[in-house]
C-alpha positions as CSV (number, residue, x, y, z in Angstrom):
1,M,-22.8,22.0,-46.9
2,K,-25.4,23.1,-44.4
3,Y,-26.0,19.6,-43.3
4,N,-22.3,18.7,-43.0
5,I,-21.8,20.0,-39.5
6,I,-25.0,18.4,-38.3
7,V,-24.1,15.0,-39.8
8,S,-20.4,15.2,-38.5
9,I,-21.3,16.1,-35.0
10,F,-24.1,13.6,-34.8
11,I,-21.9,10.8,-36.1
12,L,-19.1,11.7,-33.7
13,V,-21.4,11.6,-30.7
14,L,-23.2,8.5,-31.9
15,C,-20.0,6.6,-32.5
16,Q,-18.4,7.5,-29.2
17,A,-21.7,6.7,-27.4
18,F,-21.8,3.3,-29.2
19,C,-18.2,2.5,-28.3
20,I,-18.8,3.4,-24.7
21,S,-22.0,1.4,-24.4
22,G,-20.1,-1.7,-25.6
23,Q,-17.6,-1.4,-22.8
24,G,-17.9,-3.4,-19.6
25,V,-18.7,-1.6,-16.4
26,L,-15.9,-1.6,-13.8
27,S,-17.4,-1.4,-10.3
28,L,-15.6,0.3,-7.4
29,D,-15.3,-3.0,-5.6
30,E,-13.7,-4.6,-8.6
31,A,-11.2,-1.7,-9.0
32,V,-10.3,-1.9,-5.3
33,K,-9.9,-5.7,-5.6
34,E,-7.6,-5.5,-8.6
35,A,-5.4,-2.8,-6.9
36,V,-5.1,-4.8,-3.7
37,E,-4.1,-7.9,-5.6
38,N,-1.6,-6.2,-7.9
39,N,-0.3,-3.1,-6.2
40,F,3.5,-3.3,-6.0
41,Q,3.7,-1.6,-2.6
42,I,1.2,-4.0,-1.2
43,L,3.2,-7.0,-2.6
44,L,6.4,-5.6,-1.2
45,A,4.8,-5.1,2.3
46,D,3.3,-8.6,2.2
47,N,6.7,-10.0,1.3
48,A,8.3,-8.2,4.3
49,R,5.4,-9.5,6.5
50,Q,6.2,-13.1,5.5
51,I,9.8,-12.6,6.4
52,A,8.8,-11.2,9.8
53,E,6.5,-14.2,10.3
54,N,9.3,-16.6,9.4
55,N,11.5,-14.9,12.0
56,T,9.0,-15.9,14.8
57,S,9.4,-19.6,14.0
58,I,10.7,-21.9,16.7
59,F,13.6,-22.6,14.4
60,N,14.8,-19.0,14.6
61,T,14.4,-18.1,18.2
62,G,17.0,-20.3,20.0
63,Q,14.3,-22.5,21.6
64,L,15.9,-25.7,20.2
65,P,19.3,-27.3,20.9
66,T,22.0,-27.3,18.3
67,A,23.6,-30.5,17.0
68,S,26.6,-30.9,14.8
69,L,28.4,-33.9,13.3
70,N,32.2,-33.4,13.2
71,G,34.8,-35.6,11.7
72,G,38.4,-35.6,10.6
73,G,41.2,-37.8,9.4
74,N,44.9,-37.6,8.5
75,Y,47.6,-39.7,6.9
76,N,51.3,-39.3,7.5
77,I,54.5,-40.5,5.8
78,D,57.5,-40.0,8.0
79,N,61.2,-40.8,8.0
80,T,61.9,-41.8,11.6
81,T,65.1,-42.6,13.6
82,A,64.4,-44.3,16.9
83,N,67.1,-44.6,19.7
84,F,66.3,-47.3,22.3
85,Q,67.6,-47.3,25.9
86,D,69.7,-50.4,25.3
87,G,71.7,-48.5,22.7
88,R,70.0,-49.8,19.6
89,T,69.2,-47.4,16.8
90,T,66.5,-48.0,14.2
91,T,65.9,-45.9,11.1
92,I,62.6,-46.2,9.3
93,T,62.1,-44.6,5.9
94,G,58.6,-43.9,4.7
95,A,56.9,-44.9,7.9
96,T,53.1,-44.4,7.6
97,S,50.5,-43.6,10.2
98,N,46.8,-42.5,10.0
99,A,44.0,-41.4,12.3
100,V,40.3,-40.8,12.0
101,N,37.8,-39.3,14.4
102,V,34.0,-38.7,14.4
103,S,31.8,-37.0,17.0
104,L,28.2,-36.0,17.4
105,D,27.9,-32.8,19.5
106,V,24.7,-31.4,21.1
107,A,24.5,-28.0,22.9
108,Y,21.6,-26.2,24.6
109,T,21.4,-22.9,26.4
110,I,19.5,-23.5,29.7
111,Y,19.4,-20.0,31.0
112,D,20.5,-16.7,29.4
113,G,19.1,-14.1,31.6
114,Q,15.7,-14.4,29.8
115,A,17.3,-12.9,26.7
116,R,15.7,-15.7,24.6
117,K,12.2,-14.9,26.0
118,Y,12.6,-11.2,25.2
119,N,14.0,-11.9,21.8
120,I,10.9,-14.0,21.0
121,E,8.6,-11.3,22.2
122,Q,10.5,-8.7,20.1
123,L,10.2,-10.9,17.0
124,K,6.5,-11.3,17.6
125,R,6.0,-7.5,17.9
126,Q,8.0,-7.0,14.8
127,Y,5.7,-9.4,12.9
128,E,2.7,-7.5,14.2
129,L,4.4,-4.3,13.1
130,S,4.9,-5.7,9.6
131,D,1.2,-6.7,9.5
132,L,0.3,-3.1,10.3
133,Q,2.7,-1.8,7.6
134,L,0.9,-4.1,5.1
135,R,-2.5,-2.7,6.3
136,L,-1.2,0.8,5.8
137,S,-0.1,0.0,2.2
138,I,-3.6,-1.5,1.5
139,E,-5.4,1.5,3.0
140,N,-3.3,3.9,0.9
141,A,-4.0,1.9,-2.2
142,I,-7.7,1.7,-1.6
143,A,-7.9,5.5,-0.9
144,Q,-6.1,6.3,-4.1
145,V,-8.3,4.0,-6.1
146,M,-11.5,5.3,-4.6
147,D,-10.5,8.9,-5.0
148,Q,-9.6,8.3,-8.7
149,Y,-12.7,6.2,-9.3
150,Y,-14.9,9.0,-8.0
151,L,-13.0,11.5,-10.2
152,I,-13.6,9.3,-13.3
153,S,-17.3,9.0,-12.4
154,S,-17.6,12.8,-12.1
155,L,-15.8,13.3,-15.5
156,A,-18.0,10.7,-17.2
157,N,-21.1,12.5,-15.9
158,N,-19.7,15.8,-17.3
159,V,-19.4,14.1,-20.7
160,N,-23.0,13.0,-20.5
161,L,-24.1,16.5,-19.6
162,I,-22.3,17.9,-22.6
163,D,-23.8,15.2,-24.8
164,S,-27.3,16.4,-23.7
165,T,-26.4,20.0,-24.6
166,I,-25.1,18.8,-28.0
167,Q,-28.4,17.0,-28.6
168,V,-30.4,20.1,-27.8
169,N,-28.3,22.2,-30.1
170,L,-28.6,19.7,-32.9
171,E,-32.3,20.0,-32.7
172,R,-32.0,23.8,-32.5
173,L,-29.8,23.8,-35.7
174,A,-32.2,21.5,-37.5
175,R,-35.1,23.8,-36.5
176,A,-33.2,26.9,-37.7
177,E,-32.4,25.2,-41.0
178,A,-36.1,24.4,-41.5
179,Q,-37.2,27.9,-40.6
180,Y,-34.6,29.4,-43.0
181,E,-35.9,27.2,-45.9
182,F,-39.5,28.5,-45.3
183,G,-38.3,32.1,-44.9
184,Q,-39.1,32.3,-41.2
185,A,-35.5,32.9,-40.1
186,N,-32.3,34.5,-41.4
187,K,-28.9,32.9,-42.0
188,L,-27.6,34.4,-38.7
189,A,-29.6,31.9,-36.6
190,I,-28.1,29.0,-38.5
191,L,-24.5,30.4,-38.1
192,N,-25.1,31.0,-34.4
193,A,-26.3,27.4,-33.9
194,Q,-23.3,26.0,-35.9
195,V,-20.9,28.0,-33.7
196,D,-22.5,26.8,-30.6
197,L,-22.3,23.2,-31.8
198,N,-18.6,23.5,-32.7
199,T,-17.9,24.9,-29.3
200,D,-19.8,22.1,-27.6
201,S,-18.0,19.4,-29.7
202,I,-14.6,20.9,-28.7
203,N,-15.7,21.0,-25.0
204,R,-16.7,17.3,-25.4
205,M,-13.3,16.4,-26.8
206,Q,-11.6,18.2,-23.9
207,A,-13.8,16.5,-21.4
208,M,-13.1,13.1,-23.0
209,N,-9.4,13.8,-22.9
210,L,-9.6,14.5,-19.1
211,L,-11.7,11.3,-18.7
212,E,-9.3,9.1,-20.6
213,N,-6.2,10.4,-18.8
214,A,-8.0,9.8,-15.5
215,K,-8.7,6.2,-16.6
216,H,-5.0,5.8,-17.4
217,L,-4.1,6.7,-13.9
218,L,-6.6,4.3,-12.4
219,N,-5.1,1.6,-14.7
220,Q,-1.7,2.4,-13.2
221,L,-3.1,2.1,-9.7
222,M,-4.7,-1.3,-10.5
223,V,-1.5,-2.3,-12.4
224,N,-3.8,-3.0,-15.4
225,T,-1.4,-3.2,-18.3
226,D,-3.9,-4.5,-20.8
227,N,-5.7,-1.1,-21.0
228,V,-9.0,-2.8,-21.7
229,P,-11.7,-0.1,-22.2
230,Y,-14.3,0.1,-19.5
231,Q,-17.0,2.3,-18.0
232,V,-17.6,3.2,-14.4
233,N,-20.7,3.6,-12.3
234,T,-21.8,7.2,-12.5
235,Q,-24.6,6.8,-10.0
236,I,-23.1,7.1,-6.5
237,D,-25.1,6.9,-3.2
238,D,-26.0,10.2,-1.6
239,Y,-23.8,11.3,1.2
240,S,-24.8,10.7,4.8
241,L,-23.9,13.2,7.6
242,L,-20.9,11.9,9.6
243,D,-20.4,12.5,13.4
244,R,-17.3,14.5,14.0
245,Q,-16.7,13.3,17.6
246,V,-17.1,9.6,16.7
247,L,-14.7,10.0,13.8
248,F,-12.1,11.8,15.9
249,E,-12.2,9.1,18.6
250,E,-11.9,6.4,15.9
251,M,-8.9,8.2,14.5
252,I,-7.1,8.3,17.9
253,A,-7.8,4.6,18.5
254,Q,-7.6,3.1,15.0
255,N,-5.3,5.3,12.8
256,T,-2.8,2.9,11.4
257,N,0.2,5.2,11.7
258,R,-0.7,5.6,15.4
259,Q,-0.9,1.9,15.8
260,L,2.5,1.5,14.2
261,L,4.0,3.8,16.8
262,D,2.3,2.0,19.6
263,K,3.8,-1.2,18.3
264,Q,7.2,0.4,18.1
265,L,6.8,1.5,21.8
266,Q,6.2,-2.1,22.7
267,I,9.4,-3.1,20.8
268,G,11.3,-0.3,22.5
269,N,10.3,-1.5,26.0
270,I,11.4,-5.1,25.1
271,A,14.7,-3.8,23.8
272,I,15.4,-2.3,27.3
273,D,14.7,-5.7,28.9
274,L,16.9,-7.4,26.3
275,S,19.8,-5.1,27.1
276,K,19.4,-5.7,30.8
277,A,19.5,-9.5,30.3
278,R,23.1,-9.1,29.2
279,R,24.0,-8.5,32.9
280,L,22.9,-12.0,33.9
281,P,24.8,-15.3,33.7
282,V,24.4,-17.7,30.8
283,V,24.2,-21.5,31.6
284,G,24.5,-24.1,29.0
285,A,24.6,-27.9,28.7
286,N,26.5,-30.0,26.1
287,A,26.9,-33.6,25.2
288,S,29.2,-35.4,22.8
289,Y,29.6,-38.9,21.6
290,G,32.8,-39.6,19.8
291,F,34.8,-42.3,18.1
292,S,38.5,-42.2,17.1
293,N,41.0,-44.7,15.7
294,S,44.7,-44.2,15.0
295,N,47.3,-46.5,13.4
296,N,50.8,-45.5,14.4
297,N,54.1,-46.0,12.6
298,P,56.4,-48.9,13.5
299,A,58.5,-46.6,15.8
300,S,55.6,-46.0,18.2
301,F,55.2,-48.0,21.4
302,L,51.5,-48.8,20.5
303,S,50.7,-49.9,17.0
304,S,47.1,-48.6,17.1
305,V,44.6,-46.9,19.4
306,Q,40.8,-47.0,19.2
307,S,38.3,-45.2,21.5
308,N,34.6,-44.2,21.8
309,G,32.5,-42.8,24.5
310,L,30.0,-40.2,25.8
311,T,31.0,-36.9,27.2
312,L,28.5,-34.7,29.2
313,G,29.2,-31.1,30.3
314,L,27.8,-28.0,31.9
315,T,29.1,-24.5,31.2
316,A,28.4,-21.2,32.9
317,R,29.5,-17.7,31.9
318,W,29.0,-14.4,33.6
319,N,30.3,-11.2,32.2
320,I,31.1,-9.3,35.4
321,F,32.4,-6.3,33.5
322,D,32.3,-5.9,29.7
323,G,33.9,-2.5,29.5
324,G,30.5,-0.7,29.9
325,A,28.9,-2.0,26.7
326,T,25.8,-3.3,28.5
327,R,25.3,0.0,30.4
328,V,25.6,2.0,27.2
329,G,23.2,-0.4,25.4
330,I,20.6,0.1,28.2
331,E,20.9,3.9,28.1
332,N,20.5,3.9,24.3
333,A,17.5,1.6,24.4
334,K,15.9,4.1,26.9
335,L,16.7,7.0,24.7
336,N,15.3,5.3,21.7
337,L,12.1,4.6,23.6
338,K,11.9,8.3,24.6
339,G,12.3,9.2,20.9
340,I,9.4,7.0,19.9
341,E,7.3,8.6,22.6
342,L,8.1,12.1,21.2
343,Q,7.2,10.8,17.7
344,E,3.9,9.6,19.0
345,A,3.1,13.0,20.5
346,E,4.1,14.7,17.3
347,L,2.0,12.3,15.3
348,I,-1.1,13.0,17.4
349,N,-0.6,16.7,16.9
350,E,-0.2,16.1,13.1
351,L,-3.2,13.8,13.0
352,T,-5.4,16.4,14.8
353,F,-4.4,19.0,12.3
354,Q,-5.1,16.7,9.4
355,F,-8.4,15.7,10.8
356,N,-9.5,19.3,11.4
357,T,-8.5,20.1,7.8
358,A,-10.2,17.0,6.4
359,W,-13.4,17.7,8.4
360,Q,-13.5,21.3,7.2
361,N,-13.1,20.2,3.6
362,Y,-16.0,17.7,4.2
363,Q,-18.2,20.3,5.7
364,N,-17.4,22.9,3.0
365,A,-18.1,20.3,0.3
366,I,-21.6,19.7,1.8
367,E,-22.4,23.4,2.0
368,I,-21.2,24.0,-1.5
369,H,-23.3,21.0,-2.7
370,D,-26.4,22.3,-1.0
371,A,-25.9,25.8,-2.4
372,R,-25.3,24.5,-5.9
373,Q,-28.4,22.3,-5.6
374,Q,-30.5,25.4,-4.9
375,N,-28.7,27.3,-7.7
376,L,-29.5,24.6,-10.2
377,T,-33.2,24.8,-9.5
378,I,-33.1,28.5,-10.2
379,V,-30.9,28.2,-13.3
380,E,-33.0,25.4,-14.7
381,E,-36.2,27.4,-14.4
382,N,-34.5,30.4,-16.0
383,Y,-33.3,28.2,-18.9
384,N,-36.8,26.7,-19.5
385,R,-38.3,30.2,-19.6
386,T,-35.6,31.4,-21.9
387,Q,-36.2,28.5,-24.2
388,T,-39.9,29.3,-24.3
389,Q,-39.2,32.9,-25.1
390,F,-36.7,31.9,-27.8
391,D,-39.3,29.6,-29.4
392,A,-41.7,32.5,-29.4
393,G,-39.2,34.8,-31.1
394,Q,-39.0,37.1,-28.1
395,I,-35.2,36.8,-27.5
396,T,-32.1,36.2,-29.6
397,S,-30.0,33.0,-29.8
398,V,-27.2,34.7,-27.9
399,E,-29.5,35.1,-24.9
400,L,-30.6,31.5,-25.3
401,R,-27.0,30.3,-25.5
402,Q,-26.1,32.2,-22.3
403,A,-28.9,30.6,-20.4
404,Q,-27.9,27.2,-21.8
405,L,-24.3,27.6,-20.7
406,N,-25.5,28.7,-17.2
407,F,-27.6,25.6,-17.0
408,L,-24.8,23.3,-18.2
409,N,-22.3,24.9,-15.8
410,A,-24.7,24.6,-12.9
411,Q,-25.2,20.9,-13.7
412,V,-21.5,20.3,-14.0
413,Q,-20.8,22.1,-10.7
414,L,-23.4,20.1,-8.8
415,N,-22.1,16.9,-10.2
416,T,-18.6,17.9,-9.2
417,S,-19.8,18.8,-5.7
418,H,-21.5,15.5,-5.2
419,F,-18.3,13.6,-5.9
420,D,-16.2,16.1,-3.9
421,I,-18.2,15.0,-0.8
422,K,-17.4,11.3,-1.5
423,R,-13.7,12.1,-2.0
424,A,-13.7,14.1,1.3
425,E,-15.3,11.1,3.0
426,V,-12.5,8.9,1.7
427,A,-9.9,11.2,3.2
428,L,-11.7,11.1,6.6
429,Y,-12.0,7.3,6.5
430,L,-8.3,6.9,5.7
431,L,-7.3,9.1,8.7
432,C,-9.6,7.1,11.0
433,G,-8.4,3.7,9.9
434,M,-11.9,2.8,8.7
435,L,-11.3,2.2,5.0
436,L,-11.0,-1.6,5.4
437,N,-14.3,-1.5,7.3
438,E,-16.2,0.3,4.5
């Protein structure tokens, strides 16, 4: 019975470690690549971008003439009574007649107050807007994946730290068992070691549960429905100090939401010009080539008529007064532009607040990391001395356990701090529009 706990815990740790070692390693770049390729928001944004690109085509902007082929025909059966000038009267029952006509019509707008030009410019800016919206979707997806990946790396390291503690306590229990057999220790030392091992195994189960749940969320972000087991890289590069002023200037210039509003301002200015174009005349040209043939009933003067020919035309239209619709359209376009300018000012204010908060979080994460690094050095030295005193029989297992927990907590806290810095960096890069450059 006394070996059951040792064997059970050892087998549990060994089996889980073996299963994990057999899993492939998913790198951060691979996780980001999968998310960008499969994320539904990115796919929807890309679909909208393709529609906007199609709208800029020469076939959708009124730059080409229109052509139509028209035709028609009719067939009549009439009962006709014809009275001639010489007094004769003729009655025809079931008199037939028919007619057919075909024409090819071409029309082109020569001048429309430059409305066509402004419409083309507006469609191009809308395409650029959709491209920025796609970029924003990609940035958000990358930020979510990186943040979750770093969280998983942190949790995986925590499991490894608990495994190290379990290994130490397994050795401690084995030593207590041996000492008890030779009469050098009492049963209490064994029971204390068993309690500590049970506690560590429960802590490991809880840590593994957090790790697996975090992986499930990463799978969702990557749209990975296969749920293939994987490991992540737990060794992340050390942080490098960032320059606040450089980042702030990058945010003002490169933030994607800011660029979206800049593009909307351009579209708003074009909308004003487009509304003003309605005040100007529209000139168009048209051409038609037609053919017609008709066979008349016997009562007609002509038995049949056939014609074909080319018709050319020029049209002009100028809405001198349209009930004030153009004036209202121009005023509304200007008000819409003013609204976008207010949104831009509000966004800059909001971005400044978000940047200050993100920078404070980043600085705080670094300070906490450095403090915990120093604390770990002290706690580790205390643990080593406590272990030496315990081996010499100078302190109890309770004091050893407390030192051990302090050491484990210090390691976990330092590990968490390291990844907190990386996650704070991601938040800053997202604000500054730099994620796609990293």
